[in-house]
PDB file of N, CA, C and O in Angstrom:
ATOM      1  N   UNK A   1     -12.786   2.084 -32.445  1.00  0.00           N
ATOM      2  CA  UNK A   1     -13.686   1.361 -31.581  1.00  0.00           C
ATOM      3  C   UNK A   1     -13.433   1.805 -30.147  1.00  0.00           C
ATOM      4  O   UNK A   1     -12.287   1.865 -29.703  1.00  0.00           O
ATOM      5  N   UNK A   2     -14.464   2.103 -29.451  1.00  0.00           N
ATOM      6  CA  UNK A   2     -14.352   2.522 -28.057  1.00  0.00           C
ATOM      7  C   UNK A   2     -14.800   1.370 -27.170  1.00  0.00           C
ATOM      8  O   UNK A   2     -15.860   0.784 -27.389  1.00  0.00           O
ATOM      9  N   UNK A   3     -13.995   1.049 -26.174  1.00  0.00           N
ATOM     10  CA  UNK A   3     -14.309  -0.024 -25.229  1.00  0.00           C
ATOM     11  C   UNK A   3     -14.334   0.572 -23.823  1.00  0.00           C
ATOM     12  O   UNK A   3     -13.630   1.541 -23.539  1.00  0.00           O
ATOM     13  N   UNK A   4     -15.140  -0.007 -22.959  1.00  0.00           N
ATOM     14  CA  UNK A   4     -15.282   0.436 -21.571  1.00  0.00           C
ATOM     15  C   UNK A   4     -14.437  -0.455 -20.664  1.00  0.00           C
ATOM     16  O   UNK A   4     -14.483  -1.679 -20.786  1.00  0.00           O
ATOM     17  N   UNK A   5     -13.675   0.138 -19.765  1.00  0.00           N
ATOM     18  CA  UNK A   5     -12.959  -0.644 -18.761  1.00  0.00           C
ATOM     19  C   UNK A   5     -13.967  -1.147 -17.744  1.00  0.00           C
ATOM     20  O   UNK A   5     -14.915  -0.438 -17.406  1.00  0.00           O
ATOM     21  N   UNK A   6     -13.773  -2.361 -17.255  1.00  0.00           N
ATOM     22  CA  UNK A   6     -14.675  -2.977 -16.282  1.00  0.00           C
ATOM     23  C   UNK A   6     -13.921  -3.282 -14.999  1.00  0.00           C
ATOM     24  O   UNK A   6     -12.784  -3.752 -15.032  1.00  0.00           O
ATOM     25  N   UNK A   7     -14.556  -3.012 -13.882  1.00  0.00           N
ATOM     26  CA  UNK A   7     -13.962  -3.291 -12.577  1.00  0.00           C
ATOM     27  C   UNK A   7     -13.926  -4.797 -12.342  1.00  0.00           C
ATOM     28  O   UNK A   7     -14.938  -5.484 -12.484  1.00  0.00           O
ATOM     29  N   UNK A   8     -12.748  -5.299 -11.980  1.00  0.00           N
ATOM     30  CA  UNK A   8     -12.565  -6.719 -11.659  1.00  0.00           C
ATOM     31  C   UNK A   8     -11.705  -6.759 -10.401  1.00  0.00           C
ATOM     32  O   UNK A   8     -10.490  -6.573 -10.473  1.00  0.00           O
ATOM     33  N   UNK A   9     -12.328  -7.000  -9.248  1.00  0.00           N
ATOM     34  CA  UNK A   9     -11.588  -6.952  -7.986  1.00  0.00           C
ATOM     35  C   UNK A   9     -11.066  -5.544  -7.750  1.00  0.00           C
ATOM     36  O   UNK A   9     -11.833  -4.583  -7.797  1.00  0.00           O
ATOM     37  N   UNK A  10      -9.757  -5.413  -7.495  1.00  0.00           N
ATOM     38  CA  UNK A  10      -9.133  -4.107  -7.286  1.00  0.00           C
ATOM     39  C   UNK A  10      -8.529  -3.557  -8.566  1.00  0.00           C
ATOM     40  O   UNK A  10      -7.805  -2.562  -8.524  1.00  0.00           O
ATOM     41  N   UNK A  11      -8.808  -4.177  -9.695  1.00  0.00           N
ATOM     42  CA  UNK A  11      -8.228  -3.774 -10.978  1.00  0.00           C
ATOM     43  C   UNK A  11      -9.326  -3.422 -11.968  1.00  0.00           C
ATOM     44  O   UNK A  11     -10.514  -3.536 -11.666  1.00  0.00           O
ATOM     45  N   UNK A  12      -8.917  -2.995 -13.145  1.00  0.00           N
ATOM     46  CA  UNK A  12      -9.825  -2.759 -14.262  1.00  0.00           C
ATOM     47  C   UNK A  12      -9.425  -3.677 -15.397  1.00  0.00           C
ATOM     48  O   UNK A  12      -8.243  -3.960 -15.594  1.00  0.00           O
ATOM     49  N   UNK A  13     -10.419  -4.143 -16.146  1.00  0.00           N
ATOM     50  CA  UNK A  13     -10.161  -5.059 -17.255  1.00  0.00           C
ATOM     51  C   UNK A  13     -10.701  -4.470 -18.555  1.00  0.00           C
ATOM     52  O   UNK A  13     -11.718  -3.776 -18.564  1.00  0.00           O
ATOM     53  N   UNK A  14     -10.017  -4.753 -19.627  1.00  0.00           N
ATOM     54  CA  UNK A  14     -10.469  -4.392 -20.959  1.00  0.00           C
ATOM     55  C   UNK A  14     -10.987  -5.678 -21.595  1.00  0.00           C
ATOM     56  O   UNK A  14     -10.215  -6.607 -21.833  1.00  0.00           O
ATOM     57  N   UNK A  15     -12.278  -5.736 -21.870  1.00  0.00           N
ATOM     58  CA  UNK A  15     -12.903  -6.942 -22.417  1.00  0.00           C
ATOM     59  C   UNK A  15     -12.838  -6.855 -23.940  1.00  0.00           C
ATOM     60  O   UNK A  15     -13.318  -5.892 -24.538  1.00  0.00           O
ATOM     61  N   UNK A  16     -12.238  -7.874 -24.557  1.00  0.00           N
ATOM     62  CA  UNK A  16     -12.125  -7.912 -26.013  1.00  0.00           C
ATOM     63  C   UNK A  16     -13.110  -8.928 -26.579  1.00  0.00           C
ATOM     64  O   UNK A  16     -13.184 -10.064 -26.111  1.00  0.00           O
ATOM     65  N   UNK A  17     -13.862  -8.508 -27.586  1.00  0.00           N
ATOM     66  CA  UNK A  17     -14.832  -9.388 -28.229  1.00  0.00           C
ATOM     67  C   UNK A  17     -14.118 -10.523 -28.954  1.00  0.00           C
ATOM     68  O   UNK A  17     -12.973 -10.386 -29.385  1.00  0.00           O
ATOM     69  N   UNK A  18     -14.816 -11.641 -29.077  1.00  0.00           N
ATOM     70  CA  UNK A  18     -14.245 -12.820 -29.729  1.00  0.00           C
ATOM     71  C   UNK A  18     -13.716 -12.508 -31.135  1.00  0.00           C
ATOM     72  O   UNK A  18     -12.623 -12.965 -31.469  1.00  0.00           O
ATOM     73  N   UNK A  19     -14.442 -11.750 -31.977  1.00  0.00           N
ATOM     74  CA  UNK A  19     -13.904 -11.454 -33.310  1.00  0.00           C
ATOM     75  C   UNK A  19     -12.581 -10.686 -33.268  1.00  0.00           C
ATOM     76  O   UNK A  19     -11.716 -10.892 -34.120  1.00  0.00           O
ATOM     77  N   UNK A  20     -12.424  -9.807 -32.283  1.00  0.00           N
ATOM     78  CA  UNK A  20     -11.166  -9.070 -32.146  1.00  0.00           C
ATOM     79  C   UNK A  20     -10.045 -10.037 -31.763  1.00  0.00           C
ATOM     80  O   UNK A  20      -8.944  -9.971 -32.310  1.00  0.00           O
ATOM     81  N   UNK A  21     -10.336 -10.929 -30.825  1.00  0.00           N
ATOM     82  CA  UNK A  21      -9.339 -11.932 -30.437  1.00  0.00           C
ATOM     83  C   UNK A  21      -8.928 -12.770 -31.646  1.00  0.00           C
ATOM     84  O   UNK A  21      -7.749 -13.070 -31.833  1.00  0.00           O
ATOM     85  N   UNK A  22      -9.907 -13.140 -32.458  1.00  0.00           N
ATOM     86  CA  UNK A  22      -9.611 -13.943 -33.640  1.00  0.00           C
ATOM     87  C   UNK A  22      -8.745 -13.184 -34.639  1.00  0.00           C
ATOM     88  O   UNK A  22      -7.821 -13.750 -35.224  1.00  0.00           O
ATOM     89  N   UNK A  23      -9.049 -11.894 -34.833  1.00  0.00           N
ATOM     90  CA  UNK A  23      -8.231 -11.083 -35.745  1.00  0.00           C
ATOM     91  C   UNK A  23      -6.789 -10.983 -35.270  1.00  0.00           C
ATOM     92  O   UNK A  23      -5.862 -10.940 -36.079  1.00  0.00           O
ATOM     93  N   UNK A  24      -6.604 -10.945 -33.953  1.00  0.00           N
ATOM     94  CA  UNK A  24      -5.261 -10.858 -33.385  1.00  0.00           C
ATOM     95  C   UNK A  24      -4.580 -12.216 -33.277  1.00  0.00           C
ATOM     96  O   UNK A  24      -3.391 -12.299 -32.969  1.00  0.00           O
ATOM     97  N   UNK A  25      -5.333 -13.270 -33.529  1.00  0.00           N
ATOM     98  CA  UNK A  25      -4.765 -14.606 -33.393  1.00  0.00           C
ATOM     99  C   UNK A  25      -4.613 -15.013 -31.941  1.00  0.00           C
ATOM    100  O   UNK A  25      -3.737 -15.807 -31.599  1.00  0.00           O
ATOM    101  N   UNK A  26      -5.479 -14.459 -31.074  1.00  0.00           N
ATOM    102  CA  UNK A  26      -5.434 -14.775 -29.651  1.00  0.00           C
ATOM    103  C   UNK A  26      -6.522 -15.761 -29.282  1.00  0.00           C
ATOM    104  O   UNK A  26      -7.585 -15.793 -29.902  1.00  0.00           O
ATOM    105  N   UNK A  27      -6.251 -16.562 -28.271  1.00  0.00           N
ATOM    106  CA  UNK A  27      -7.247 -17.471 -27.736  1.00  0.00           C
ATOM    107  C   UNK A  27      -7.483 -17.107 -26.276  1.00  0.00           C
ATOM    108  O   UNK A  27      -6.708 -16.357 -25.683  1.00  0.00           O
ATOM    109  N   UNK A  28      -8.555 -17.641 -25.702  1.00  0.00           N
ATOM    110  CA  UNK A  28      -8.850 -17.389 -24.293  1.00  0.00           C
ATOM    111  C   UNK A  28      -7.637 -17.752 -23.445  1.00  0.00           C
ATOM    112  O   UNK A  28      -7.001 -18.782 -23.669  1.00  0.00           O
ATOM    113  N   UNK A  29      -7.324 -16.913 -22.482  1.00  0.00           N
ATOM    114  CA  UNK A  29      -6.171 -17.066 -21.595  1.00  0.00           C
ATOM    115  C   UNK A  29      -4.831 -16.878 -22.309  1.00  0.00           C
ATOM    116  O   UNK A  29      -3.786 -17.221 -21.755  1.00  0.00           O
ATOM    117  N   UNK A  30      -4.847 -16.337 -23.532  1.00  0.00           N
ATOM    118  CA  UNK A  30      -3.605 -16.052 -24.246  1.00  0.00           C
ATOM    119  C   UNK A  30      -2.841 -14.917 -23.584  1.00  0.00           C
ATOM    120  O   UNK A  30      -3.413 -14.129 -22.831  1.00  0.00           O
ATOM    121  N   UNK A  31      -1.570 -14.839 -23.862  1.00  0.00           N
ATOM    122  CA  UNK A  31      -0.732 -13.790 -23.283  1.00  0.00           C
ATOM    123  C   UNK A  31      -0.507 -12.673 -24.290  1.00  0.00           C
ATOM    124  O   UNK A  31      -0.412 -12.911 -25.494  1.00  0.00           O
ATOM    125  N   UNK A  32      -0.421 -11.443 -23.772  1.00  0.00           N
ATOM    126  CA  UNK A  32      -0.141 -10.282 -24.605  1.00  0.00           C
ATOM    127  C   UNK A  32       1.003  -9.478 -24.010  1.00  0.00           C
ATOM    128  O   UNK A  32       1.245  -9.500 -22.803  1.00  0.00           O
ATOM    129  N   UNK A  33       1.689  -8.780 -24.876  1.00  0.00           N
ATOM    130  CA  UNK A  33       2.757  -7.857 -24.469  1.00  0.00           C
ATOM    131  C   UNK A  33       2.152  -6.463 -24.477  1.00  0.00           C
ATOM    132  O   UNK A  33       1.580  -6.051 -25.487  1.00  0.00           O
ATOM    133  N   UNK A  34       2.263  -5.725 -23.376  1.00  0.00           N
ATOM    134  CA  UNK A  34       1.759  -4.357 -23.297  1.00  0.00           C
ATOM    135  C   UNK A  34       2.926  -3.395 -23.425  1.00  0.00           C
ATOM    136  O   UNK A  34       3.933  -3.532 -22.731  1.00  0.00           O
ATOM    137  N   UNK A  35       2.788  -2.416 -24.319  1.00  0.00           N
ATOM    138  CA  UNK A  35       3.816  -1.405 -24.546  1.00  0.00           C
ATOM    139  C   UNK A  35       3.138  -0.045 -24.535  1.00  0.00           C
ATOM    140  O   UNK A  35       2.046   0.120 -25.079  1.00  0.00           O
ATOM    141  N   UNK A  36       3.788   0.922 -23.917  1.00  0.00           N
ATOM    142  CA  UNK A  36       3.284   2.291 -23.945  1.00  0.00           C
ATOM    143  C   UNK A  36       4.235   3.108 -24.804  1.00  0.00           C
ATOM    144  O   UNK A  36       5.433   3.176 -24.531  1.00  0.00           O
ATOM    145  N   UNK A  37       3.685   3.734 -25.855  1.00  0.00           N
ATOM    146  CA  UNK A  37       4.500   4.528 -26.779  1.00  0.00           C
ATOM    147  C   UNK A  37       3.739   5.803 -27.115  1.00  0.00           C
ATOM    148  O   UNK A  37       2.617   5.753 -27.618  1.00  0.00           O
ATOM    149  N   UNK A  38       4.352   6.934 -26.836  1.00  0.00           N
ATOM    150  CA  UNK A  38       3.742   8.243 -27.105  1.00  0.00           C
ATOM    151  C   UNK A  38       2.346   8.364 -26.491  1.00  0.00           C
ATOM    152  O   UNK A  38       1.437   8.920 -27.108  1.00  0.00           O
ATOM    153  N   UNK A  39       2.183   7.842 -25.279  1.00  0.00           N
ATOM    154  CA  UNK A  39       0.906   7.941 -24.585  1.00  0.00           C
ATOM    155  C   UNK A  39      -0.150   6.958 -25.059  1.00  0.00           C
ATOM    156  O   UNK A  39      -1.305   7.048 -24.644  1.00  0.00           O
ATOM    157  N   UNK A  40       0.225   6.020 -25.922  1.00  0.00           N
ATOM    158  CA  UNK A  40      -0.709   5.011 -26.421  1.00  0.00           C
ATOM    159  C   UNK A  40      -0.355   3.645 -25.865  1.00  0.00           C
ATOM    160  O   UNK A  40       0.819   3.302 -25.723  1.00  0.00           O
ATOM    161  N   UNK A  41      -1.375   2.878 -25.554  1.00  0.00           N
ATOM    162  CA  UNK A  41      -1.189   1.511 -25.101  1.00  0.00           C
ATOM    163  C   UNK A  41      -1.256   0.596 -26.314  1.00  0.00           C
ATOM    164  O   UNK A  41      -2.245   0.604 -27.047  1.00  0.00           O
ATOM    165  N   UNK A  42      -0.213  -0.188 -26.525  1.00  0.00           N
ATOM    166  CA  UNK A  42      -0.150  -1.122 -27.649  1.00  0.00           C
ATOM    167  C   UNK A  42      -0.209  -2.530 -27.081  1.00  0.00           C
ATOM    168  O   UNK A  42       0.599  -2.901 -26.229  1.00  0.00           O
ATOM    169  N   UNK A  43      -1.173  -3.310 -27.560  1.00  0.00           N
ATOM    170  CA  UNK A  43      -1.367  -4.688 -27.105  1.00  0.00           C
ATOM    171  C   UNK A  43      -0.947  -5.606 -28.251  1.00  0.00           C
ATOM    172  O   UNK A  43      -1.516  -5.555 -29.341  1.00  0.00           O
ATOM    173  N   UNK A  44       0.059  -6.449 -27.992  1.00  0.00           N
ATOM    174  CA  UNK A  44       0.597  -7.334 -29.019  1.00  0.00           C
ATOM    175  C   UNK A  44       0.558  -8.771 -28.514  1.00  0.00           C
ATOM    176  O   UNK A  44       1.019  -9.045 -27.405  1.00  0.00           O
ATOM    177  N   UNK A  45       0.015  -9.695 -29.308  1.00  0.00           N
ATOM    178  CA  UNK A  45       0.013 -11.101 -28.894  1.00  0.00           C
ATOM    179  C   UNK A  45       1.445 -11.623 -28.773  1.00  0.00           C
ATOM    180  O   UNK A  45       2.286 -11.326 -29.622  1.00  0.00           O
ATOM    181  N   UNK A  46       1.725 -12.396 -27.726  1.00  0.00           N
ATOM    182  CA  UNK A  46       3.069 -12.964 -27.588  1.00  0.00           C
ATOM    183  C   UNK A  46       3.218 -14.224 -28.423  1.00  0.00           C
ATOM    184  O   UNK A  46       4.298 -14.492 -28.949  1.00  0.00           O
ATOM    185  N   UNK A  47       2.159 -14.994 -28.548  1.00  0.00           N
ATOM    186  CA  UNK A  47       2.181 -16.227 -29.348  1.00  0.00           C
ATOM    187  C   UNK A  47       0.893 -16.288 -30.172  1.00  0.00           C
ATOM    188  O   UNK A  47       0.001 -17.077 -29.859  1.00  0.00           O
ATOM    189  N   UNK A  48       0.786 -15.468 -31.216  1.00  0.00           N
ATOM    190  CA  UNK A  48      -0.473 -15.440 -31.966  1.00  0.00           C
ATOM    191  C   UNK A  48      -0.741 -16.735 -32.716  1.00  0.00           C
ATOM    192  O   UNK A  48       0.170 -17.382 -33.231  1.00  0.00           O
ATOM    193  N   UNK A  49      -2.011 -17.091 -32.760  1.00  0.00           N
ATOM    194  CA  UNK A  49      -2.451 -18.233 -33.566  1.00  0.00           C
ATOM    195  C   UNK A  49      -2.585 -17.710 -34.996  1.00  0.00           C
ATOM    196  O   UNK A  49      -3.290 -16.729 -35.232  1.00  0.00           O
ATOM    197  N   UNK A  50      -1.927 -18.343 -35.930  1.00  0.00           N
ATOM    198  CA  UNK A  50      -1.968 -17.874 -37.308  1.00  0.00           C
ATOM    199  C   UNK A  50      -3.316 -18.203 -37.953  1.00  0.00           C
ATOM    200  O   UNK A  50      -3.831 -19.312 -37.815  1.00  0.00           O
ATOM    201  N   UNK A  51      -3.871 -17.225 -38.653  1.00  0.00           N
ATOM    202  CA  UNK A  51      -5.127 -17.407 -39.361  1.00  0.00           C
ATOM    203  C   UNK A  51      -4.855 -17.470 -40.855  1.00  0.00           C
ATOM    204  O   UNK A  51      -3.933 -16.831 -41.362  1.00  0.00           O
ATOM    205  N   UNK A  52      -5.656 -18.237 -41.538  1.00  0.00           N
ATOM    206  CA  UNK A  52      -5.517 -18.203 -42.987  1.00  0.00           C
ATOM    207  C   UNK A  52      -6.251 -16.970 -43.507  1.00  0.00           C
ATOM    208  O   UNK A  52      -7.162 -16.477 -42.843  1.00  0.00           O
ATOM    209  N   UNK A  53      -5.878 -16.468 -44.670  1.00  0.00           N
ATOM    210  CA  UNK A  53      -6.475 -15.221 -45.184  1.00  0.00           C
ATOM    211  C   UNK A  53      -8.001 -15.260 -45.287  1.00  0.00           C
ATOM    212  O   UNK A  53      -8.655 -14.240 -45.069  1.00  0.00           O
ATOM    213  N   UNK A  54      -8.575 -16.414 -45.614  1.00  0.00           N
ATOM    214  CA  UNK A  54     -10.037 -16.512 -45.734  1.00  0.00           C
ATOM    215  C   UNK A  54     -10.712 -16.312 -44.379  1.00  0.00           C
ATOM    216  O   UNK A  54     -11.701 -15.585 -44.278  1.00  0.00           O
ATOM    217  N   UNK A  55     -10.176 -16.961 -43.329  1.00  0.00           N
ATOM    218  CA  UNK A  55     -10.734 -16.793 -41.979  1.00  0.00           C
ATOM    219  C   UNK A  55     -10.619 -15.341 -41.532  1.00  0.00           C
ATOM    220  O   UNK A  55     -11.552 -14.786 -40.953  1.00  0.00           O
ATOM    221  N   UNK A  56      -9.476 -14.735 -41.804  1.00  0.00           N
ATOM    222  CA  UNK A  56      -9.251 -13.355 -41.393  1.00  0.00           C
ATOM    223  C   UNK A  56     -10.234 -12.431 -42.106  1.00  0.00           C
ATOM    224  O   UNK A  56     -10.793 -11.526 -41.486  1.00  0.00           O
ATOM    225  N   UNK A  57     -10.446 -12.648 -43.387  1.00  0.00           N
ATOM    226  CA  UNK A  57     -11.378 -11.824 -44.159  1.00  0.00           C
ATOM    227  C   UNK A  57     -12.796 -11.950 -43.618  1.00  0.00           C
ATOM    228  O   UNK A  57     -13.493 -10.946 -43.469  1.00  0.00           O
ATOM    229  N   UNK A  58     -13.226 -13.168 -43.325  1.00  0.00           N
ATOM    230  CA  UNK A  58     -14.568 -13.382 -42.781  1.00  0.00           C
ATOM    231  C   UNK A  58     -14.736 -12.706 -41.429  1.00  0.00           C
ATOM    232  O   UNK A  58     -15.764 -12.082 -41.165  1.00  0.00           O
ATOM    233  N   UNK A  59     -13.734 -12.828 -40.580  1.00  0.00           N
ATOM    234  CA  UNK A  59     -13.802 -12.216 -39.256  1.00  0.00           C
ATOM    235  C   UNK A  59     -13.814 -10.699 -39.357  1.00  0.00           C
ATOM    236  O   UNK A  59     -14.563 -10.033 -38.643  1.00  0.00           O
ATOM    237  N   UNK A  60     -12.991 -10.155 -40.237  1.00  0.00           N
ATOM    238  CA  UNK A  60     -12.944  -8.710 -40.426  1.00  0.00           C
ATOM    239  C   UNK A  60     -14.288  -8.192 -40.934  1.00  0.00           C
ATOM    240  O   UNK A  60     -14.765  -7.160 -40.462  1.00  0.00           O
ATOM    241  N   UNK A  61     -14.900  -8.881 -41.876  1.00  0.00           N
ATOM    242  CA  UNK A  61     -16.220  -8.491 -42.376  1.00  0.00           C
ATOM    243  C   UNK A  61     -17.248  -8.482 -41.248  1.00  0.00           C
ATOM    244  O   UNK A  61     -18.081  -7.578 -41.171  1.00  0.00           O
ATOM    245  N   UNK A  62     -17.190  -9.492 -40.368  1.00  0.00           N
ATOM    246  CA  UNK A  62     -18.115  -9.575 -39.242  1.00  0.00           C
ATOM    247  C   UNK A  62     -17.937  -8.371 -38.311  1.00  0.00           C
ATOM    248  O   UNK A  62     -18.918  -7.751 -37.901  1.00  0.00           O
ATOM    249  N   UNK A  63     -16.691  -8.045 -37.981  1.00  0.00           N
ATOM    250  CA  UNK A  63     -16.420  -6.922 -37.078  1.00  0.00           C
ATOM    251  C   UNK A  63     -16.886  -5.615 -37.716  1.00  0.00           C
ATOM    252  O   UNK A  63     -17.501  -4.785 -37.046  1.00  0.00           O
ATOM    253  N   UNK A  64     -16.602  -5.428 -38.988  1.00  0.00           N
ATOM    254  CA  UNK A  64     -17.013  -4.199 -39.676  1.00  0.00           C
ATOM    255  C   UNK A  64     -18.536  -4.081 -39.683  1.00  0.00           C
ATOM    256  O   UNK A  64     -19.077  -3.003 -39.435  1.00  0.00           O
ATOM    257  N   UNK A  65     -19.225  -5.181 -39.965  1.00  0.00           N
ATOM    258  CA  UNK A  65     -20.687  -5.158 -39.992  1.00  0.00           C
ATOM    259  C   UNK A  65     -21.254  -4.848 -38.605  1.00  0.00           C
ATOM    260  O   UNK A  65     -22.176  -4.043 -38.472  1.00  0.00           O
ATOM    261  N   UNK A  66     -20.699  -5.490 -37.577  1.00  0.00           N
ATOM    262  CA  UNK A  66     -21.205  -5.313 -36.217  1.00  0.00           C
ATOM    263  C   UNK A  66     -20.923  -3.905 -35.687  1.00  0.00           C
ATOM    264  O   UNK A  66     -21.742  -3.349 -34.957  1.00  0.00           O
ATOM    265  N   UNK A  67     -19.786  -3.329 -36.042  1.00  0.00           N
ATOM    266  CA  UNK A  67     -19.364  -2.023 -35.510  1.00  0.00           C
ATOM    267  C   UNK A  67     -19.395  -0.918 -36.557  1.00  0.00           C
ATOM    268  O   UNK A  67     -18.641   0.051 -36.463  1.00  0.00           O
ATOM    269  N   UNK A  68     -20.267  -1.058 -37.559  1.00  0.00           N
ATOM    270  CA  UNK A  68     -20.318  -0.127 -38.679  1.00  0.00           C
ATOM    271  C   UNK A  68     -20.492   1.329 -38.238  1.00  0.00           C
ATOM    272  O   UNK A  68     -19.778   2.211 -38.715  1.00  0.00           O
ATOM    273  N   UNK A  69     -21.434   1.582 -37.332  1.00  0.00           N
ATOM    274  CA  UNK A  69     -21.700   2.954 -36.889  1.00  0.00           C
ATOM    275  C   UNK A  69     -20.495   3.558 -36.179  1.00  0.00           C
ATOM    276  O   UNK A  69     -20.140   4.711 -36.424  1.00  0.00           O
ATOM    277  N   UNK A  70     -19.872   2.791 -35.309  1.00  0.00           N
ATOM    278  CA  UNK A  70     -18.709   3.288 -34.565  1.00  0.00           C
ATOM    279  C   UNK A  70     -17.554   3.569 -35.523  1.00  0.00           C
ATOM    280  O   UNK A  70     -16.903   4.608 -35.422  1.00  0.00           O
ATOM    281  N   UNK A  71     -17.302   2.662 -36.437  1.00  0.00           N
ATOM    282  CA  UNK A  71     -16.216   2.840 -37.401  1.00  0.00           C
ATOM    283  C   UNK A  71     -16.463   4.067 -38.279  1.00  0.00           C
ATOM    284  O   UNK A  71     -15.524   4.796 -38.599  1.00  0.00           O
ATOM    285  N   UNK A  72     -17.703   4.296 -38.668  1.00  0.00           N
ATOM    286  CA  UNK A  72     -18.032   5.467 -39.485  1.00  0.00           C
ATOM    287  C   UNK A  72     -17.749   6.753 -38.704  1.00  0.00           C
ATOM    288  O   UNK A  72     -17.192   7.703 -39.256  1.00  0.00           O
ATOM    289  N   UNK A  73     -18.133   6.787 -37.414  1.00  0.00           N
ATOM    290  CA  UNK A  73     -17.866   7.976 -36.593  1.00  0.00           C
ATOM    291  C   UNK A  73     -16.373   8.209 -36.424  1.00  0.00           C
ATOM    292  O   UNK A  73     -15.915   9.351 -36.458  1.00  0.00           O
ATOM    293  N   UNK A  74     -15.608   7.132 -36.241  1.00  0.00           N
ATOM    294  CA  UNK A  74     -14.157   7.264 -36.083  1.00  0.00           C
ATOM    295  C   UNK A  74     -13.506   7.795 -37.355  1.00  0.00           C
ATOM    296  O   UNK A  74     -12.510   8.516 -37.285  1.00  0.00           O
ATOM    297  N   UNK A  75     -14.048   7.452 -38.499  1.00  0.00           N
ATOM    298  CA  UNK A  75     -13.462   7.863 -39.776  1.00  0.00           C
ATOM    299  C   UNK A  75     -13.703   9.345 -40.077  1.00  0.00           C
ATOM    300  O   UNK A  75     -13.014   9.925 -40.915  1.00  0.00           O
ATOM    301  N   UNK A  76     -14.679   9.958 -39.398  1.00  0.00           N
ATOM    302  CA  UNK A  76     -15.000  11.372 -39.673  1.00  0.00           C
ATOM    303  C   UNK A  76     -14.000  12.304 -39.076  1.00  0.00           C
ATOM    304  O   UNK A  76     -14.128  13.520 -39.218  1.00  0.00           O
TER     305      UNK A  76
END
């Protein structure tokens, strides 16, 4: 999935869609740990909200359906 950085004041922000936040167990204003490893930025929730498997499956299906074209291009 490709996301665009957005200018916010003197900084840039990465906007995450609600389904992505739900998959990560994050809520609005949640905190994340940022790690850089081998040139990659890794975003990890510090206090994730636990999801039950059914909720996670439904959310994942929604994200896959919404981003089907992008996911297909990434898989090639």
